[in-house]
MDTraj code that builds the backbone (N, CA, C; nanometers):
import mdtraj as md
import numpy as np

residues = "MET ASP MET GLU ASN ILE LYS LYS ASN LEU SER PRO GLY ILE TRP GLY ALA ILE THR GLY ALA VAL VAL LEU ALA ILE VAL GLY PHE ASN TRP GLY GLY TRP VAL THR ALA GLY LYS ALA GLY GLU MET ALA HIS MET SER VAL VAL GLU ARG LEU VAL PRO ILE CYS VAL GLY GLN PHE ASN MET ASP VAL ASP LYS VAL THR LYS LEU ALA GLU LEU LYS LYS GLU ASN SER TRP SER GLN ARG ASP TYR VAL ILE LYS GLN GLY TRP ALA THR MET PRO GLY SER GLU ASP ALA ASP ARG ASP VAL ALA GLU GLY CYS ALA ASP ILE ILE VAL ALA".split()
xyz = np.array([
    [13.2882, 7.4118, 10.8881],
    [13.2778, 7.5128, 10.9180],
    [13.2532, 7.5655, 11.1138],
    [13.3375, 7.6784, 11.1537],
    [13.3007, 7.7049, 11.2820],
    [13.2083, 7.8125, 11.2903],
    [13.1313, 7.7936, 11.4271],
    [13.0478, 7.9146, 11.4700],
    [13.0662, 8.0629, 11.4126],
    [13.1649, 8.0950, 11.4197],
    [13.2258, 8.2271, 11.3475],
    [13.1981, 8.2561, 11.2270],
    [13.2062, 8.1646, 11.1277],
    [13.1543, 8.1589, 10.9704],
    [13.0468, 8.1761, 10.9726],
    [12.9710, 8.0653, 11.0496],
    [12.8036, 8.0761, 11.0192],
    [12.7825, 8.1989, 11.0601],
    [12.8196, 8.2827, 11.1946],
    [12.7260, 8.3862, 11.2348],
    [12.7716, 8.5113, 11.1000],
    [12.9235, 8.4554, 11.0332],
    [12.9128, 8.5735, 10.9385],
    [12.8451, 8.5933, 10.7942],
    [12.8465, 8.4429, 10.7874],
    [12.7440, 8.4327, 10.6712],
    [12.6086, 8.4301, 10.6526],
    [12.5662, 8.4152, 10.7811],
    [12.4091, 8.4274, 10.7948],
    [12.3603, 8.5708, 10.8173],
    [12.4601, 8.6329, 10.8485],
    [12.3736, 8.7848, 10.8566],
    [12.3940, 8.8364, 10.7389],
    [12.4136, 8.8352, 10.6089],
    [12.3595, 8.8907, 10.4978],
    [12.2376, 8.8157, 10.4321],
    [12.2077, 8.7166, 10.4736],
    [12.0983, 8.6521, 10.4535],
    [11.9513, 8.6902, 10.5342],
    [11.9889, 8.7047, 10.6388],
    [11.8844, 8.7451, 10.7356],
    [11.8526, 8.8769, 10.6655],
    [11.9009, 8.9855, 10.6750],
    [11.8780, 9.1156, 10.6188],
    [11.8465, 9.1039, 10.4688],
    [11.8829, 9.0006, 10.4318],
    [11.8264, 8.9908, 10.2853],
    [11.6558, 8.9271, 10.2892],
    [11.6491, 8.8528, 10.3629],
    [11.4892, 8.8149, 10.4135],
    [11.3934, 8.9228, 10.4748],
    [11.4498, 9.0073, 10.5634],
    [11.3726, 9.0909, 10.5844],
    [11.3682, 9.2192, 10.5115],
    [11.4610, 9.2600, 10.4248],
    [11.4399, 9.3694, 10.3281],
    [11.3420, 9.3126, 10.2333],
    [11.3150, 9.1735, 10.1773],
    [11.2295, 9.1263, 10.0802],
    [11.1235, 9.1369, 10.1320],
    [11.0872, 9.0708, 10.2307],
    [10.9846, 9.0720, 10.3032],
    [10.9113, 9.2435, 10.2991],
    [10.9693, 9.3370, 10.3605],
    [10.9292, 9.4356, 10.3362],
    [10.8913, 9.5128, 10.2393],
    [11.0060, 9.4780, 10.1028],
    [10.9403, 9.5231, 9.9739],
    [10.8381, 9.4363, 9.9312],
    [10.8233, 9.2963, 9.9643],
    [10.6986, 9.2149, 9.9117],
    [10.5442, 9.3028, 9.9761],
    [10.5464, 9.3198, 10.0959],
    [10.4306, 9.3810, 10.1674],
    [10.4117, 9.4962, 10.1016],
    [10.5240, 9.6066, 10.0525],
    [10.4931, 9.7581, 10.0062],
    [10.4242, 9.6749, 9.8483],
    [10.4926, 9.6184, 9.7849],
    [10.4201, 9.5813, 9.6295],
    [10.2912, 9.5333, 9.6981],
    [10.2869, 9.4181, 9.7859],
    [10.1550, 9.3954, 9.7612],
    [10.0298, 9.4705, 9.7905],
    [10.0763, 9.5500, 9.9141],
    [9.9785, 9.6480, 9.9709],
    [9.9324, 9.7678, 9.8694],
    [10.0227, 9.8037, 9.7877],
    [10.0077, 9.9318, 9.7137],
    [9.9803, 9.8889, 9.5822],
    [10.0053, 9.8226, 9.4962],
    [9.9816, 9.7741, 9.4036],
    [9.9455, 9.6067, 9.3361],
    [9.9261, 9.5564, 9.4407],
    [9.8952, 9.3750, 9.4180],
    [9.7628, 9.3859, 9.4961],
    [9.6770, 9.4852, 9.5223],
    [9.5559, 9.4274, 9.5567],
    [9.5356, 9.3566, 9.7151],
    [9.6657, 9.3501, 9.7700],
    [9.6215, 9.3457, 9.9252],
    [9.5514, 9.4396, 10.0033],
    [9.4639, 9.3477, 10.1168],
    [9.3985, 9.4574, 10.1666],
    [9.4053, 9.4265, 10.3228],
    [9.3941, 9.4750, 10.4146],
    [9.3906, 9.4238, 10.5711],
    [9.2344, 9.3562, 10.5535],
    [9.2521, 9.2494, 10.6780],
    [9.1223, 9.2072, 10.7032],
    [9.0090, 9.3155, 10.7479],
    [9.0144, 9.4252, 10.8135],
    [8.9613, 9.5188, 10.8299],
    [8.9025, 9.5928, 10.6956],
    [8.9762, 9.6203, 10.6293],
    [8.9466, 9.6663, 10.4946],
    [8.8362, 9.6105, 10.3952],
    [8.8847, 9.4516, 10.4216],
    [8.8034, 9.3670, 10.3326],
    [8.6602, 9.3384, 10.3782],
    [8.6896, 9.3830, 10.5394],
    [8.5521, 9.3851, 10.5859],
    [8.4417, 9.4860, 10.5492],
    [8.5084, 9.5922, 10.5519],
    [8.4377, 9.6956, 10.4816],
    [8.3728, 9.7209, 10.3981],
    [8.5078, 9.6548, 10.2733],
    [8.4336, 9.6593, 10.1070],
    [8.2964, 9.5639, 10.1383],
    [8.3442, 9.4282, 10.2081],
    [8.2193, 9.3577, 10.2225],
    [8.0825, 9.3793, 10.2503],
    [8.1080, 9.4850, 10.3446],
    [7.9626, 9.5485, 10.4179],
    [7.9279, 9.6350, 10.2842],
    [8.0141, 9.7376, 10.2076],
    [7.9730, 9.8217, 10.1434],
    [7.9027, 9.7451, 10.0028],
    [7.9381, 9.6288, 9.9741],
    [7.8941, 9.5368, 9.8787],
    [7.7769, 9.5239, 9.9350],
    [7.7275, 9.4436, 10.0044],
    [7.5821, 9.4317, 10.0711],
    [7.5143, 9.5766, 10.1036],
    [7.5456, 9.6806, 10.1367],
    [7.4721, 9.7716, 10.1242],
    [7.4361, 9.8009, 9.9652],
    [7.5188, 9.8081, 9.9036],
    [7.4619, 9.8419, 9.7593],
    [7.3808, 9.7779, 9.6761],
    [7.3435, 9.6030, 9.7350],
    [7.2315, 9.5614, 9.7033],
    [7.1076, 9.5721, 9.7865],
    [7.1517, 9.6384, 9.8779],
    [6.9875, 9.6319, 10.0045],
    [6.9295, 9.8092, 9.9654],
    [6.9796, 9.8854, 9.9257],
    [6.9518, 10.0194, 9.8954],
    [6.8335, 10.0096, 9.7965],
    [6.8705, 9.9215, 9.6937],
    [6.7435, 9.9165, 9.5817],
    [6.6223, 9.8756, 9.6350],
    [6.6184, 9.7670, 9.7530],
    [6.4982, 9.7209, 9.8177],
    [6.4621, 9.8185, 9.9122],
    [6.5329, 9.9098, 9.9784],
    [6.4694, 10.0068, 10.0679],
    [6.3901, 10.1156, 9.9677],
    [6.4239, 10.1190, 9.8701],
    [6.3741, 10.2158, 9.7726],
    [6.2424, 10.1655, 9.7324],
    [6.2512, 10.0248, 9.6961],
    [6.1269, 9.9564, 9.6706],
    [6.0440, 9.9811, 9.7765],
    [6.0771, 9.9591, 9.8924],
    [5.9897, 9.9310, 10.0019],
    [5.9207, 10.0994, 10.0360],
    [6.0131, 10.2269, 10.0125],
    [5.9570, 10.3211, 9.9771],
    [5.8197, 10.3654, 9.9055],
    [5.9052, 10.3031, 9.7727],
    [5.7738, 10.3235, 9.6276],
    [5.6511, 10.2649, 9.6905],
    [5.6448, 10.1278, 9.7539],
    [5.5177, 10.0595, 9.7907],
    [5.4678, 10.1397, 9.9139],
    [5.5041, 10.2248, 9.9414],
    [5.4474, 10.3369, 10.0861],
    [5.3402, 10.3589, 10.0246],
    [5.1853, 10.3851, 10.0381],
    [5.0643, 10.4196, 10.0448],
    [5.1003, 10.5847, 10.0108],
    [5.1663, 10.5872, 10.1280],
    [5.1540, 10.7524, 10.1437],
    [5.3319, 10.8508, 10.1032],
    [5.3439, 10.7512, 10.0036],
    [5.4747, 10.8149, 9.9776],
    [5.4977, 10.9220, 9.9384],
    [5.4138, 11.0207, 9.8837],
    [5.4138, 11.1380, 9.8394],
    [5.4473, 11.2515, 9.9089],
    [5.3355, 11.2003, 10.0300],
    [5.3798, 11.2910, 10.1783],
    [5.4931, 11.2635, 10.2452],
    [5.5235, 11.1447, 10.2406],
    [5.6467, 11.1205, 10.3082],
    [5.7313, 11.1864, 10.2072],
    [5.7351, 11.1874, 10.1215],
    [5.8662, 11.2229, 9.9989],
    [5.8849, 11.4021, 10.0287],
    [5.7735, 11.4607, 10.0725],
    [5.7781, 11.5965, 10.0840],
    [5.8226, 11.6464, 10.2386],
    [5.8058, 11.5489, 10.3205],
    [5.8733, 11.5261, 10.4963],
    [5.9855, 11.5021, 10.4978],
    [6.0179, 11.4318, 10.3954],
    [6.1595, 11.4094, 10.3821],
    [6.2558, 11.4743, 10.3124],
    [6.2242, 11.5464, 10.2393],
    [6.2661, 11.6637, 10.1621],
    [6.2966, 11.7614, 10.2207],
    [6.2369, 11.8040, 10.3432],
    [6.2524, 11.9094, 10.4347],
    [6.3183, 11.8811, 10.5485],
    [6.3595, 11.7448, 10.5469],
    [6.4579, 11.7269, 10.6586],
    [6.5928, 11.7562, 10.6246],
    [6.6900, 11.7819, 10.7498],
    [6.7742, 11.8277, 10.6936],
    [6.8906, 11.7173, 10.6319],
    [7.0046, 11.7205, 10.5907],
    [7.0510, 11.6169, 10.4756],
    [7.1260, 11.4994, 10.5794],
    [7.1330, 11.5433, 10.6790],
    [7.1982, 11.4778, 10.7805],
    [7.1310, 11.3515, 10.8876],
    [6.9844, 11.4178, 10.8835],
    [6.8455, 11.3600, 10.9551],
    [6.7757, 11.2744, 10.8668],
    [6.8018, 11.2716, 10.7349],
    [6.7226, 11.2285, 10.6491],
    [6.7417, 11.0925, 10.6563],
    [6.8598, 11.0288, 10.6884],
    [6.8607, 10.9179, 10.7350],
    [6.7963, 10.8430, 10.8221],
    [6.7677, 10.9039, 10.9340],
    [6.6964, 10.8631, 11.0690],
    [6.5500, 10.8738, 11.0020],
    [6.5105, 10.9796, 10.9159],
    [6.3845, 10.9482, 10.8769],
    [6.3394, 10.8369, 10.8238],
    [6.4432, 10.8013, 10.7393],
    [6.4116, 10.6667, 10.6629],
    [6.4054, 10.5221, 10.7452],
    [6.4749, 10.5627, 10.8496],
    [6.4851, 10.4369, 10.9416],
    [6.3395, 10.4220, 11.0338],
    [6.3002, 10.5315, 11.0304],
    [6.1627, 10.5672, 11.1344],
    [6.0763, 10.5144, 11.0369],
    [6.0811, 10.5488, 10.9380],
    [5.9601, 10.4627, 10.8174],
    [5.9621, 10.3281, 10.8082],
    [6.0688, 10.2991, 10.8277],
    [6.1163, 10.1272, 10.8342],
    [6.1315, 10.0398, 10.6782],
    [6.2016, 10.1602, 10.6251],
    [6.1891, 10.1242, 10.4512],
    [6.3304, 10.0676, 10.4555],
    [6.4134, 10.0933, 10.5323],
    [6.5628, 10.0394, 10.5662],
    [6.6012, 9.9419, 10.6266],
    [6.4761, 9.8681, 10.6963],
    [6.4677, 9.7799, 10.7444],
    [6.4157, 9.6597, 10.6692],
    [6.5265, 9.5229, 10.6347],
    [6.4927, 9.4567, 10.5215],
    [6.4036, 9.3472, 10.5896],
    [6.3432, 9.2694, 10.4876],
    [6.2265, 9.1630, 10.5619],
    [6.3342, 9.0661, 10.5823],
    [6.2915, 9.0139, 10.7029],
    [6.3182, 8.8663, 10.7893],
    [6.4440, 8.9431, 10.8979],
    [6.4374, 9.0794, 10.9300],
    [6.5228, 9.1640, 10.9994],
    [6.4573, 9.2696, 11.0882],
    [6.5279, 9.2619, 11.1918],
    [6.4597, 9.3640, 11.2899],
    [6.5096, 9.5148, 11.2916],
    [6.6377, 9.5249, 11.2444],
    [6.6990, 9.6667, 11.2543],
    [6.7296, 9.6950, 11.1116],
    [6.7234, 9.8390, 11.1436],
    [6.7658, 9.8629, 10.9984],
    [6.9180, 9.8919, 10.9691],
    [6.9627, 9.9302, 10.8642],
    [7.0986, 9.9153, 10.8765],
    [7.1467, 10.0984, 10.7969],
    [7.2046, 10.1626, 10.8666],
    [7.2364, 10.3136, 10.8897],
    [7.2942, 10.3409, 10.7227],
    [7.3865, 10.2549, 10.7129],
    [7.4068, 10.3110, 10.5719],
    [7.3176, 10.2635, 10.4565],
    [7.2751, 10.1594, 10.4868],
    [7.1056, 10.1399, 10.3788],
    [7.0262, 10.2586, 10.3458],
    [7.0224, 10.2943, 10.4864],
    [6.9161, 10.4319, 10.5242],
    [6.9732, 10.5267, 10.4242],
    [7.0885, 10.5822, 10.4826],
    [7.1286, 10.6677, 10.4226],
    [7.1539, 10.6803, 10.2637],
    [7.2106, 10.5679, 10.1998],
    [7.2374, 10.5216, 10.0177],
    [7.0333, 10.5710, 9.9888],
    [6.9432, 10.4710, 10.0838],
    [6.7960, 10.5073, 10.0190],
    [6.7605, 10.6281, 10.0244],
    [6.8051, 10.7338, 10.0921],
    [6.7456, 10.8715, 10.1437],
    [6.7900, 10.9580, 10.0570],
    [6.9401, 10.9346, 9.9920],
    [7.0112, 10.9683, 9.8903],
    [6.9278, 10.9600, 9.7367],
    [6.8840, 10.8308, 9.7343],
    [6.8616, 10.7994, 9.6214],
    [6.6782, 10.8728, 9.5639],
    [6.6483, 10.8455, 9.6852],
    [6.4667, 10.8912, 9.7103],
    [6.4656, 11.0363, 9.6855],
    [6.5397, 11.1244, 9.7555],
    [6.5776, 11.2648, 9.7486],
    [6.5874, 11.3227, 9.6149],
    [6.6991, 11.2399, 9.5562],
    [6.7350, 11.2796, 9.4210],
    [6.6192, 11.2241, 9.3354],
])
top = md.Topology()
chain = top.add_chain()
for i, resn in enumerate(residues, 1):
    res = top.add_residue(resn, chain, resSeq=i)
    for name in ("N", "CA", "C"):
        top.add_atom(name, md.element.get_by_symbol(name[0]), res)
traj = md.Trajectory(xyz[None], top)
């Protein structure tokens, strides 16, 4: 085979491989359950948040002044309730120094409801 025939026969194969890769990516991301690394990290974080919110609610329930603090929390605007929960320390998990804002938000939603 000479170089001319190789180029002529190789071109359809390359285009077929490119087309196949594009179709595979579209199918994989839309219907195959594939996610990007960023999306996977976000999903993992939200899974952790779901597990920690009940601990935050439990810490609220152990607060000796919870009735007064619940009334104060309900007076707060919905966008500042998360900060109130953080300030009370309910969203700071045992062994941690800082509160997670997503945990505090989920916790506030449950407490106020």
